[in-house]
N, CA, C and O atoms as a GROMACS GRO file, in nm:
protein
  472
    1MET      N    1   1.433   1.865   0.054
    1MET     CA    2   1.389   1.753   0.126
    1MET      C    3   1.442   1.747   0.279
    1MET      O    4   1.563   1.763   0.296
    2ILE      N    5   1.372   1.729   0.374
    2ILE     CA    6   1.417   1.728   0.507
    2ILE      C    7   1.452   1.589   0.553
    2ILE      O    8   1.374   1.494   0.541
    3ASP      N    9   1.576   1.581   0.610
    3ASP     CA   10   1.627   1.445   0.651
    3ASP      C   11   1.560   1.422   0.791
    3ASP      O   12   1.597   1.479   0.893
    4VAL      N   13   1.461   1.335   0.784
    4VAL     CA   14   1.390   1.295   0.922
    4VAL      C   15   1.470   1.161   0.987
    4VAL      O   16   1.441   1.122   1.100
    5SER      N   17   1.548   1.110   0.926
    5SER     CA   18   1.602   0.978   0.972
    5SER      C   19   1.670   0.991   1.103
    5SER      O   20   1.686   0.891   1.173
    6ALA      N   21   1.713   1.110   1.143
    6ALA     CA   22   1.782   1.126   1.271
    6ALA      C   23   1.674   1.128   1.390
    6ALA      O   24   1.700   1.107   1.508
    7ARG      N   25   1.566   1.152   1.345
    7ARG     CA   26   1.443   1.169   1.449
    7ARG      C   27   1.359   1.037   1.448
    7ARG      O   28   1.254   1.036   1.513
    8ILE      N   29   1.394   0.936   1.388
    8ILE     CA   30   1.324   0.804   1.391
    8ILE      C   31   1.367   0.737   1.510
    8ILE      O   32   1.486   0.709   1.528
    9VAL      N   33   1.268   0.707   1.601
    9VAL     CA   34   1.295   0.628   1.716
    9VAL      C   35   1.200   0.507   1.722
    9VAL      O   36   1.080   0.521   1.747
   10VAL      N   37   1.259   0.385   1.695
   10VAL     CA   38   1.177   0.272   1.687
   10VAL      C   39   1.125   0.260   1.832
   10VAL      O   40   1.198   0.281   1.928
   11GLY      N   41   0.997   0.225   1.842
   11GLY     CA   42   0.936   0.203   1.969
   11GLY      C   43   0.867   0.334   2.020
   11GLY      O   44   0.793   0.327   2.119
   12ALA      N   45   0.888   0.450   1.959
   12ALA     CA   46   0.818   0.576   1.994
   12ALA      C   47   0.657   0.548   1.976
   12ALA      O   48   0.609   0.479   1.887
   13THR      N   49   0.594   0.607   2.065
   13THR     CA   50   0.447   0.587   2.058
   13THR      C   51   0.381   0.736   2.074
   13THR      O   52   0.421   0.811   2.162
   14HIS      N   53   0.283   0.770   1.988
   14HIS     CA   54   0.228   0.894   2.004
   14HIS      C   55   0.061   0.872   2.000
   14HIS      O   56   0.007   0.779   1.940
   15SER      N   57  -0.001   0.963   2.067
   15SER     CA   58  -0.132   0.967   2.081
   15SER      C   59  -0.216   1.001   1.951
   15SER      O   60  -0.173   1.093   1.881
   16VAL      N   61  -0.331   0.935   1.912
   16VAL     CA   62  -0.407   0.969   1.812
   16VAL      C   63  -0.547   0.996   1.848
   16VAL      O   64  -0.615   0.907   1.901
   17THR      N   65  -0.595   1.115   1.822
   17THR     CA   66  -0.732   1.148   1.843
   17THR      C   67  -0.804   1.217   1.729
   17THR      O   68  -0.742   1.284   1.647
   18CYS      N   69  -0.933   1.199   1.726
   18CYS     CA   70  -1.015   1.259   1.621
   18CYS      C   71  -1.162   1.249   1.674
   18CYS      O   72  -1.201   1.157   1.746
   19THR      N   73  -1.235   1.349   1.634
   19THR     CA   74  -1.373   1.361   1.666
   19THR      C   75  -1.447   1.388   1.524
   19THR      O   76  -1.400   1.465   1.441
   20GLY      N   77  -1.553   1.324   1.507
   20GLY     CA   78  -1.638   1.339   1.384
   20GLY      C   79  -1.775   1.301   1.413
   20GLY      O   80  -1.819   1.291   1.527
   21SER      N   81  -1.848   1.279   1.295
   21SER     CA   82  -1.983   1.260   1.313
   21SER      C   83  -2.027   1.176   1.187
   21SER      O   84  -1.959   1.171   1.084
   22ASN      N   85  -2.141   1.115   1.203
   22ASN     CA   86  -2.204   1.041   1.081
   22ASN      C   87  -2.349   1.108   1.067
   22ASN      O   88  -2.451   1.055   1.110
   23ASN      N   89  -2.346   1.213   1.011
   23ASN     CA   90  -2.463   1.297   1.022
   23ASN      C   91  -2.592   1.232   0.966
   23ASN      O   92  -2.698   1.252   1.026
   24HIS      N   93  -2.588   1.160   0.858
   24HIS     CA   94  -2.692   1.104   0.789
   24HIS      C   95  -2.744   0.988   0.864
   24HIS      O   96  -2.850   0.937   0.827
   25LEU      N   97  -2.677   0.940   0.970
   25LEU     CA   98  -2.723   0.844   1.069
   25LEU      C   99  -2.777   0.904   1.208
   25LEU      O  100  -2.847   0.839   1.286
   26ALA      N  101  -2.738   1.029   1.226
   26ALA     CA  102  -2.771   1.088   1.348
   26ALA      C  103  -2.743   1.021   1.469
   26ALA      O  104  -2.824   1.019   1.561
   27THR      N  105  -2.620   0.961   1.476
   27THR     CA  106  -2.571   0.890   1.596
   27THR      C  107  -2.505   0.976   1.699
   27THR      O  108  -2.476   0.930   1.810
   28GLY      N  109  -2.482   1.095   1.666
   28GLY     CA  110  -2.421   1.196   1.763
   28GLY      C  111  -2.260   1.183   1.734
   28GLY      O  112  -2.217   1.112   1.643
   29PRO      N  113  -2.188   1.249   1.809
   29PRO     CA  114  -2.039   1.259   1.779
   29PRO      C  115  -1.982   1.112   1.807
   29PRO      O  116  -2.022   1.029   1.889
   30VAL      N  117  -1.874   1.102   1.711
   30VAL     CA  118  -1.791   0.980   1.722
   30VAL      C  119  -1.659   1.016   1.761
   30VAL      O  120  -1.606   1.108   1.699
   31PHE      N  121  -1.594   0.957   1.857
   31PHE     CA  122  -1.461   0.987   1.909
   31PHE      C  123  -1.360   0.875   1.876
   31PHE      O  124  -1.386   0.758   1.905
   32MET      N  125  -1.251   0.909   1.818
   32MET     CA  126  -1.142   0.804   1.807
   32MET      C  127  -1.026   0.845   1.903
   32MET      O  128  -0.985   0.961   1.915
   33HIS      N  129  -0.980   0.745   1.964
   33HIS     CA  130  -0.858   0.764   2.037
   33HIS      C  131  -0.764   0.640   2.048
   33HIS      O  132  -0.817   0.529   2.046
   34GLY      N  133  -0.648   0.649   2.059
   34GLY     CA  134  -0.550   0.546   2.050
   34GLY      C  135  -0.416   0.572   2.037
   34GLY      O  136  -0.373   0.677   2.085
   35THR      N  137  -0.328   0.480   1.970
   35THR     CA  138  -0.181   0.521   1.963
   35THR      C  139  -0.139   0.479   1.829
   35THR      O  140  -0.197   0.392   1.764
   36ALA      N  141  -0.027   0.549   1.786
   36ALA     CA  142   0.055   0.511   1.672
   36ALA      C  143   0.184   0.489   1.716
   36ALA      O  144   0.244   0.578   1.776
   37THR      N  145   0.243   0.365   1.687
   37THR     CA  146   0.376   0.339   1.719
   37THR      C  147   0.467   0.301   1.606
   37THR      O  148   0.433   0.225   1.514
   38LEU      N  149   0.585   0.357   1.616
   38LEU     CA  150   0.682   0.330   1.509
   38LEU      C  151   0.750   0.199   1.544
   38LEU      O  152   0.828   0.195   1.640
   39VAL      N  153   0.724   0.088   1.468
   39VAL     CA  154   0.754  -0.039   1.497
   39VAL      C  155   0.895  -0.083   1.450
   39VAL      O  156   0.968  -0.153   1.520
   40ARG      N  157   0.930  -0.037   1.322
   40ARG     CA  158   1.070  -0.063   1.287
   40ARG      C  159   1.092   0.008   1.152
   40ARG      O  160   0.997   0.059   1.092
   41SER      N  161   1.215   0.009   1.106
   41SER     CA  162   1.246   0.070   0.988
   41SER      C  163   1.322  -0.033   0.894
   41SER      O  164   1.392  -0.123   0.942
   42ALA      N  165   1.305  -0.016   0.764
   42ALA     CA  166   1.357  -0.112   0.662
   42ALA      C  167   1.352  -0.056   0.532
   42ALA      O  168   1.289   0.047   0.509
   43GLY      N  169   1.415  -0.118   0.444
   43GLY     CA  170   1.412  -0.078   0.290
   43GLY      C  171   1.288  -0.154   0.234
   43GLY      O  172   1.284  -0.277   0.242
   44ILE      N  173   1.189  -0.084   0.180
   44ILE     CA  174   1.079  -0.148   0.128
   44ILE      C  175   1.086  -0.125  -0.030
   44ILE      O  176   1.121  -0.017  -0.078
   45GLU      N  177   1.049  -0.235  -0.108
   45GLU     CA  178   1.063  -0.230  -0.242
   45GLU      C  179   0.913  -0.206  -0.303
   45GLU      O  180   0.824  -0.286  -0.276
   46VAL      N  181   0.890  -0.101  -0.379
   46VAL     CA  182   0.752  -0.079  -0.438
   46VAL      C  183   0.780  -0.036  -0.585
   46VAL      O  184   0.849   0.062  -0.611
   47ALA      N  185   0.733  -0.103  -0.666
   47ALA     CA  186   0.731  -0.090  -0.810
   47ALA      C  187   0.873  -0.079  -0.857
   47ALA      O  188   0.906   0.016  -0.928
   48GLY      N  189   0.957  -0.171  -0.822
   48GLY     CA  190   1.098  -0.181  -0.858
   48GLY      C  191   1.188  -0.080  -0.797
   48GLY      O  192   1.304  -0.072  -0.840
   49ARG      N  193   1.146   0.006  -0.693
   49ARG     CA  194   1.232   0.097  -0.632
   49ARG      C  195   1.226   0.066  -0.480
   49ARG      O  196   1.121   0.035  -0.423
   50THR      N  197   1.347   0.077  -0.418
   50THR     CA  198   1.346   0.043  -0.275
   50THR      C  199   1.360   0.186  -0.204
   50THR      O  200   1.447   0.268  -0.234
   51TYR      N  201   1.256   0.205  -0.097
   51TYR     CA  202   1.255   0.318  -0.030
   51TYR      C  203   1.291   0.291   0.126
   51TYR      O  204   1.249   0.191   0.185
   52ALA      N  205   1.371   0.388   0.187
   52ALA     CA  206   1.395   0.390   0.327
   52ALA      C  207   1.260   0.412   0.393
   52ALA      O  208   1.201   0.516   0.366
   53SER      N  209   1.205   0.324   0.478
   53SER     CA  210   1.084   0.335   0.525
   53SER      C  211   1.066   0.302   0.669
   53SER      O  212   1.153   0.236   0.726
   54VAL      N  213   0.957   0.343   0.734
   54VAL     CA  214   0.920   0.313   0.863
   54VAL      C  215   0.785   0.243   0.866
   54VAL      O  216   0.694   0.279   0.791
   55LEU      N  217   0.773   0.150   0.946
   55LEU     CA  218   0.644   0.074   0.976
   55LEU      C  219   0.567   0.139   1.097
   55LEU      O  220   0.618   0.129   1.209
   56VAL      N  221   0.455   0.202   1.084
   56VAL     CA  222   0.366   0.257   1.194
   56VAL      C  223   0.253   0.176   1.204
   56VAL      O  224   0.183   0.154   1.105
   57THR      N  225   0.224   0.122   1.333
   57THR     CA  226   0.099   0.052   1.377
   57THR      C  227   0.019   0.145   1.450
   57THR      O  228   0.058   0.209   1.547
   58GLU      N  229  -0.111   0.150   1.392
   58GLU     CA  230  -0.206   0.243   1.462
   58GLU      C  231  -0.321   0.156   1.526
   58GLU      O  232  -0.383   0.076   1.456
   59HIS      N  233  -0.346   0.173   1.660
   59HIS     CA  234  -0.460   0.106   1.732
   59HIS      C  235  -0.551   0.214   1.778
   59HIS      O  236  -0.510   0.301   1.855
   60VAL      N  237  -0.676   0.212   1.733
   60VAL     CA  238  -0.774   0.316   1.782
   60VAL      C  239  -0.901   0.255   1.817
   60VAL      O  240  -0.945   0.152   1.765
   61THR      N  241  -0.959   0.324   1.911
   61THR     CA  242  -1.096   0.285   1.957
   61THR      C  243  -1.204   0.376   1.918
   61THR      O  244  -1.178   0.496   1.932
   62PHE      N  245  -1.319   0.345   1.873
   62PHE     CA  246  -1.432   0.441   1.848
   62PHE      C  247  -1.529   0.432   1.960
   62PHE      O  248  -1.561   0.326   2.014
   63SER      N  249  -1.572   0.549   1.991
   63SER     CA  250  -1.668   0.562   2.112
   63SER      C  251  -1.772   0.671   2.072
   63SER      O  252  -1.756   0.744   1.974
   64GLY      N  253  -1.881   0.677   2.155
   64GLY     CA  254  -1.975   0.782   2.128
   64GLY      C  255  -2.093   0.720   2.041
   64GLY      O  256  -2.155   0.619   2.076
   65GLY      N  257  -2.117   0.793   1.921
   65GLY     CA  258  -2.220   0.754   1.825
   65GLY      C  259  -2.195   0.622   1.763
   65GLY      O  260  -2.291   0.557   1.723
   66GLN      N  261  -2.078   0.577   1.751
   66GLN     CA  262  -2.039   0.438   1.697
   66GLN      C  263  -1.925   0.392   1.786
   66GLN      O  264  -1.840   0.469   1.830
   67THR      N  265  -1.927   0.265   1.808
   67THR     CA  266  -1.819   0.199   1.878
   67THR      C  267  -1.757   0.084   1.808
   67THR      O  268  -1.821   0.012   1.732
   68GLY      N  269  -1.619   0.068   1.840
   68GLY     CA  270  -1.544  -0.030   1.771
   68GLY      C  271  -1.394  -0.004   1.777
   68GLY      O  272  -1.345   0.071   1.861
   69VAL      N  273  -1.324  -0.070   1.686
   69VAL     CA  274  -1.184  -0.065   1.686
   69VAL      C  275  -1.121  -0.059   1.537
   69VAL      O  276  -1.184  -0.109   1.444
   70ASN      N  277  -1.002   0.000   1.518
   70ASN     CA  278  -0.951  -0.004   1.395
   70ASN      C  279  -0.795  -0.019   1.425
   70ASN      O  280  -0.736   0.054   1.505
   71VAL      N  281  -0.727  -0.131   1.346
   71VAL     CA  282  -0.589  -0.148   1.355
   71VAL      C  283  -0.527  -0.133   1.212
   71VAL      O  284  -0.577  -0.198   1.120
   72ALA      N  285  -0.433  -0.060   1.193
   72ALA     CA  286  -0.366  -0.037   1.068
   72ALA      C  287  -0.212  -0.044   1.074
   72ALA      O  288  -0.151   0.021   1.160
   73ASP      N  289  -0.154  -0.116   0.990
   73ASP     CA  290  -0.006  -0.114   0.959
   73ASP      C  291   0.030  -0.056   0.839
   73ASP      O  292  -0.006  -0.105   0.732
   74THR      N  293   0.107   0.057   0.849
   74THR     CA  294   0.146   0.125   0.721
   74THR      C  295   0.287   0.170   0.719
   74THR      O  296   0.339   0.236   0.809
   75TRP      N  297   0.353   0.126   0.600
   75TRP     CA  298   0.497   0.160   0.573
   75TRP      C  299   0.496   0.293   0.495
   75TRP      O  300   0.436   0.308   0.389
   76PHE      N  301   0.571   0.387   0.557
   76PHE     CA  302   0.582   0.523   0.511
   76PHE      C  303   0.723   0.547   0.465
   76PHE      O  304   0.821   0.510   0.530
   77SER      N  305   0.730   0.613   0.344
   77SER     CA  306   0.868   0.662   0.291
   77SER      C  307   0.929   0.759   0.398
   77SER      O  308   0.859   0.849   0.444
   78VAL      N  309   1.051   0.741   0.435
   78VAL     CA  310   1.123   0.824   0.518
   78VAL      C  311   1.146   0.964   0.457
   78VAL      O  312   1.135   1.070   0.519
   79GLY      N  313   1.179   0.950   0.325
   79GLY     CA  314   1.208   1.081   0.255
   79GLY      C  315   1.100   1.172   0.213
   79GLY      O  316   1.112   1.295   0.214
   80SER      N  317   0.986   1.105   0.175
   80SER     CA  318   0.856   1.182   0.125
   80SER      C  319   0.740   1.176   0.219
   80SER      O  320   0.654   1.264   0.214
   81GLY      N  321   0.733   1.066   0.313
   81GLY     CA  322   0.615   1.063   0.390
   81GLY      C  323   0.504   0.974   0.314
   81GLY      O  324   0.402   0.936   0.372
   82LEU      N  325   0.533   0.943   0.184
   82LEU     CA  326   0.426   0.888   0.104
   82LEU      C  327   0.395   0.745   0.183
   82LEU      O  328   0.488   0.685   0.236
   83PRO      N  329   0.268   0.698   0.189
   83PRO     CA  330   0.235   0.572   0.236
   83PRO      C  331   0.268   0.478   0.124
   83PRO      O  332   0.221   0.499   0.012
   84LEU      N  333   0.344   0.378   0.148
   84LEU     CA  334   0.397   0.284   0.037
   84LEU      C  335   0.313   0.154   0.037
   84LEU      O  336   0.281   0.102  -0.070
   85ARG      N  337   0.277   0.100   0.155
   85ARG     CA  338   0.185  -0.020   0.157
   85ARG      C  339   0.130  -0.028   0.290
   85ARG      O  340   0.186   0.026   0.384
   86GLY      N  341   0.026  -0.092   0.302
   86GLY     CA  342  -0.036  -0.110   0.429
   86GLY      C  343  -0.151  -0.209   0.429
   86GLY      O  344  -0.197  -0.257   0.325
   87THR      N  345  -0.198  -0.237   0.553
   87THR     CA  346  -0.313  -0.326   0.587
   87THR      C  347  -0.412  -0.257   0.697
   87THR      O  348  -0.372  -0.178   0.782
   88TRP      N  349  -0.520  -0.291   0.684
   88TRP     CA  350  -0.604  -0.237   0.798
   88TRP      C  351  -0.726  -0.334   0.827
   88TRP      O  352  -0.771  -0.409   0.740
   89HIS      N  353  -0.774  -0.327   0.948
   89HIS     CA  354  -0.895  -0.407   0.985
   89HIS      C  355  -0.965  -0.316   1.073
   89HIS      O  356  -0.906  -0.261   1.166
   90THR      N  357  -1.101  -0.295   1.045
   90THR     CA  358  -1.201  -0.214   1.124
   90THR      C  359  -1.315  -0.298   1.150
   90THR      O  360  -1.367  -0.374   1.068
   91GLN      N  361  -1.353  -0.279   1.280
   91GLN     CA  362  -1.491  -0.340   1.332
   91GLN      C  363  -1.562  -0.232   1.402
   91GLN      O  364  -1.510  -0.192   1.506
   92VAL      N  365  -1.673  -0.176   1.361
   92VAL     CA  366  -1.750  -0.070   1.422
   92VAL      C  367  -1.899  -0.100   1.417
   92VAL      O  368  -1.956  -0.145   1.318
   93SER      N  369  -1.957  -0.074   1.531
   93SER     CA  370  -2.106  -0.097   1.551
   93SER      C  371  -2.164   0.032   1.546
   93SER      O  372  -2.104   0.131   1.590
   94THR      N  373  -2.292   0.039   1.488
   94THR     CA  374  -2.372   0.153   1.480
   94THR      C  375  -2.514   0.115   1.509
   94THR      O  376  -2.570   0.016   1.461
   95PRO      N  377  -2.573   0.207   1.597
   95PRO     CA  378  -2.714   0.190   1.624
   95PRO      C  379  -2.798   0.229   1.508
   95PRO      O  380  -2.773   0.323   1.432
   96SER      N  381  -2.911   0.140   1.500
   96SER     CA  382  -2.999   0.164   1.370
   96SER      C  383  -3.143   0.144   1.422
   96SER      O  384  -3.163   0.096   1.534
   97PRO      N  385  -3.237   0.178   1.346
   97PRO     CA  386  -3.386   0.156   1.391
   97PRO      C  387  -3.413   0.014   1.414
   97PRO      O  388  -3.509  -0.016   1.484
   98VAL      N  389  -3.334  -0.081   1.357
   98VAL     CA  390  -3.360  -0.227   1.367
   98VAL      C  391  -3.265  -0.292   1.469
   98VAL      O  392  -3.276  -0.414   1.481
   99GLY      N  393  -3.181  -0.232   1.539
   99GLY     CA  394  -3.082  -0.275   1.617
   99GLY      C  395  -2.942  -0.228   1.581
   99GLY      O  396  -2.922  -0.135   1.504
  100ILE      N  397  -2.850  -0.294   1.638
  100ILE     CA  398  -2.703  -0.269   1.610
  100ILE      C  399  -2.666  -0.327   1.476
  100ILE      O  400  -2.699  -0.442   1.444
  101SER      N  401  -2.594  -0.242   1.394
  101SER     CA  402  -2.540  -0.288   1.264
  101SER      C  403  -2.388  -0.289   1.287
  101SER      O  404  -2.332  -0.190   1.335
  102THR      N  405  -2.323  -0.395   1.255
  102THR     CA  406  -2.180  -0.402   1.262
  102THR      C  407  -2.110  -0.426   1.136
  102THR      O  408  -2.141  -0.523   1.066
  103LEU      N  409  -2.014  -0.342   1.102
  103LEU     CA  410  -1.922  -0.347   1.001
  103LEU      C  411  -1.783  -0.417   1.041
  103LEU      O  412  -1.711  -0.372   1.130
  104ASP      N  413  -1.754  -0.530   0.967
  104ASP     CA  414  -1.630  -0.580   0.994
  104ASP      C  415  -1.554  -0.589   0.857
  104ASP      O  416  -1.585  -0.670   0.770
  105ALA      N  417  -1.455  -0.501   0.844
  105ALA     CA  418  -1.391  -0.487   0.719
  105ALA      C  419  -1.252  -0.479   0.722
  105ALA      O  420  -1.200  -0.426   0.820
  106HIS      N  421  -1.168  -0.529   0.613
  106HIS     CA  422  -1.018  -0.523   0.614
  106HIS      C  423  -0.976  -0.493   0.476
  106HIS      O  424  -1.056  -0.505   0.384
  107GLY      N  425  -0.868  -0.459   0.459
  107GLY     CA  426  -0.808  -0.438   0.324
  107GLY      C  427  -0.663  -0.418   0.319
  107GLY      O  428  -0.596  -0.436   0.420
  108ASN      N  429  -0.610  -0.381   0.210
  108ASN     CA  430  -0.461  -0.343   0.196
  108ASN      C  431  -0.449  -0.254   0.070
  108ASN      O  432  -0.539  -0.233  -0.011
  109PHE      N  433  -0.326  -0.206   0.067
  109PHE     CA  434  -0.303  -0.116  -0.049
  109PHE      C  435  -0.151  -0.117  -0.075
  109PHE      O  436  -0.075  -0.152   0.015
  110VAL      N  437  -0.107  -0.081  -0.194
  110VAL     CA  438   0.024  -0.081  -0.229
  110VAL      C  439   0.048   0.039  -0.329
  110VAL      O  440  -0.026   0.047  -0.428
  111LEU      N  441   0.147   0.133  -0.309
  111LEU     CA  442   0.172   0.238  -0.396
  111LEU      C  443   0.221   0.171  -0.519
  111LEU      O  444   0.299   0.076  -0.512
  112VAL      N  445   0.171   0.223  -0.644
  112VAL     CA  446   0.207   0.170  -0.771
  112VAL      C  447   0.309   0.262  -0.837
  112VAL      O  448   0.391   0.221  -0.918
  113THR      N  449   0.299   0.392  -0.798
  113THR     CA  450   0.412   0.484  -0.869
  113THR      C  451   0.421   0.600  -0.786
  113THR      O  452   0.319   0.645  -0.732
  114SER      N  453   0.541   0.657  -0.769
  114SER     CA  454   0.554   0.783  -0.695
  114SER      C  455   0.571   0.902  -0.791
  114SER      O  456   0.613   1.010  -0.751
  115THR      N  457   0.537   0.879  -0.924
  115THR     CA  458   0.540   0.985  -1.017
  115THR      C  459   0.397   1.043  -1.030
  115THR      O  460   0.304   0.973  -1.071
  116PRO      N  461   0.382   1.173  -0.992
  116PRO     CA  462   0.250   1.241  -0.995
  116PRO      C  463   0.207   1.244  -1.147
  116PRO      O  464   0.287   1.259  -1.239
  117ARG      N  465   0.061   1.228  -1.161
  117ARG     CA  466   0.003   1.242  -1.284
  117ARG      C  467  -0.055   1.393  -1.287
  117ARG      O  468  -0.093   1.454  -1.186
  118ARG      N  469  -0.056   1.443  -1.414
  118ARG     CA  470  -0.124   1.569  -1.436
  118ARG      C  471  -0.240   1.564  -1.526
  118ARG      O  472  -0.304   1.666  -1.551
   0.00000   0.00000   0.00000
């Protein structure tokens, strides 16, 4: 296991970019760009175990074939990189034959076990 704790810098911000498509809708390329910021570190308890963790907040904007925003807060284990818990909110608009269709969705997740299943 690699000790990444020495490289954790609260407040560090990194660029996030991605290009994709929504082929079945034929909207053309979709571009995502934004930032991911390491907000803070803390011990996070999941399923009775405490993990050394970092909170990363991601703000991205969609452009091109679809437009909108996504904001996600995710706690990652420092030791393994596993996502431990998080929340997200996405609002994206897509052109359609009957006008603009807008998705406004949000959710959350929590890791229930770090033991792999076979």
